C-alpha positions in Angstrom: 6.9 -42.3 45.3 6.0 -39.9 48.0 8.7 -39.1 50.6 7.5 -39.5 54.2 7.9 -36.2 56.0 7.2 -35.1 59.5 6.8 -31.8 61.2 7.2 -31.5 64.9 4.9 -28.8 66.3 5.4 -27.6 69.8 3.1 -24.8 70.9 3.6 -22.5 73.8 0.9 -20.1 74.7 1.5 -17.3 77.2 4.6 -19.1 78.4 2.6 -22.3 79.3 3.2 -25.5 77.4 0.0 -26.2 75.5 1.3 -29.5 74.1 3.3 -30.9 71.3 2.6 -33.2 68.4 4.3 -34.9 65.5 2.4 -34.6 62.3 2.9 -36.7 59.1 2.4 -34.8 55.9 0.9 -38.0 54.5 -2.1 -37.1 56.6 -2.7 -34.1 54.4 -3.8 -35.2 51.0 -3.6 -31.6 49.6 0.1 -31.2 50.7 2.7 -31.5 47.9 6.4 -31.4 47.7 8.3 -28.3 46.7 7.7 -27.3 43.1 10.6 -27.1 40.6 10.6 -23.3 40.9 10.7 -23.6 44.7 13.6 -26.1 44.5 15.5 -23.7 42.2 14.9 -20.8 44.6 15.4 -22.5 48.0 19.1 -23.5 47.9 20.6 -26.5 49.8 21.2 -25.5 53.4 18.4 -22.9 53.5 15.0 -22.5 55.2 12.4 -20.9 53.0 8.9 -19.5 53.5 6.3 -18.3 50.9 3.3 -16.1 51.4 0.9 -18.3 49.5 0.1 -22.0 49.4 2.1 -24.2 47.0 5.3 -22.2 47.4 4.0 -19.1 45.5 5.3 -15.6 46.2 3.1 -12.6 45.6 5.3 -11.4 42.8 9.0 -11.5 42.1 11.0 -11.6 45.4 8.1 -10.1 47.4 6.2 -12.6 49.6 8.9 -15.1 50.2 12.0 -15.4 52.4 15.2 -17.5 52.2 17.6 -17.8 55.1 20.9 -19.7 55.6 21.1 -18.7 59.3 18.7 -17.8 62.0 16.6 -14.6 61.7 15.0 -12.6 64.6 12.7 -10.6 62.3 11.5 -11.7 58.8 10.7 -8.2 57.7 7.7 -6.7 56.0 7.4 -8.9 52.9 6.9 -12.2 54.8 6.4 -11.4 58.5 3.1 -13.0 59.6 2.2 -13.8 56.0 3.7 -17.3 55.4 1.7 -20.3 54.3 4.3 -22.6 52.7 7.5 -23.7 54.4 10.5 -25.8 53.4 13.4 -26.8 55.6 16.0 -27.5 52.9 18.7 -27.8 55.6 21.7 -30.1 55.3 23.1 -32.6 57.8 25.1 -30.9 60.5 24.8 -29.6 64.0 21.7 -27.5 63.3 19.4 -29.2 60.8 16.0 -28.5 62.2 14.2 -25.1 62.2 12.0 -23.7 64.9 9.6 -21.0 63.6 8.3 -18.4 66.1 5.3 -16.1 66.2 7.3 -13.3 67.7 10.4 -11.3 66.8 13.6 -10.8 68.8 16.5 -12.9 70.0 14.8 -14.2 73.2 13.1 -16.9 71.1 10.0 -16.9 73.3 6.3 -17.3 72.5 4.5 -19.8 70.4 6.5 -21.9 67.9 6.5 -24.9 65.6 9.5 -26.9 64.4 10.3 -28.4 61.0 12.7 -31.3 60.8 15.4 -31.3 58.2 14.0 -32.0 54.8 10.4 -31.4 55.8 8.0 -29.2 54.0 4.4 -28.0 54.0 2.9 -26.5 50.8 0.0 -25.3 53.0 0.6 -25.2 56.7 -3.2 -25.1 57.2 -3.2 -28.8 56.3 -0.5 -29.5 58.9 -2.2 -28.2 62.0 -5.7 -27.0 61.6 -6.9 -24.4 64.2 -8.6 -25.8 67.2 -8.0 -28.3 70.0 -5.8 -25.7 71.7 -3.8 -25.0 68.6 -3.6 -21.5 67.0 -4.1 -21.1 63.3 -0.6 -21.3 61.9 -1.4 -19.6 58.6 0.1 -16.2 58.1 1.9 -16.7 61.4 5.7 -16.9 61.5 7.8 -13.8 62.3 11.3 -15.3 63.1 13.2 -18.6 63.2 16.3 -20.2 64.4 18.2 -23.4 63.5 18.2 -26.0 66.3 19.9 -29.3 66.9 16.6 -31.2 67.1 12.8 -30.5 67.2 
């Protein structure tokens, strides 16, 4: 049985609100839940990102990131390279994750938000480029945990 998931995507371009939307992963037939290897690697309470679709790193630890807290700069292995995302956060004050296209602690610029428990094996299926939305593939650079999307 497929688990219903949602990703709240709010985009800000050049400081102006370009709109927000709530997307159901059920709309993307190619999207799949985290694989067994992804589940083993992305521990409970963590947010994880992978370079390639279907939760695949390039090799070994390269091409993926796993964070328990917020991070202002993902670093060279995953910065602006992620395609798969999983918010494996747990219930608490900060359960949702907002992903930003920029680095730094000002948390400005374009962003999208994943609710607790949501995932995308291929973010290109979640929000295709166009209609005022940027291409979210190979896009994230930082993230922070938030109380709600």
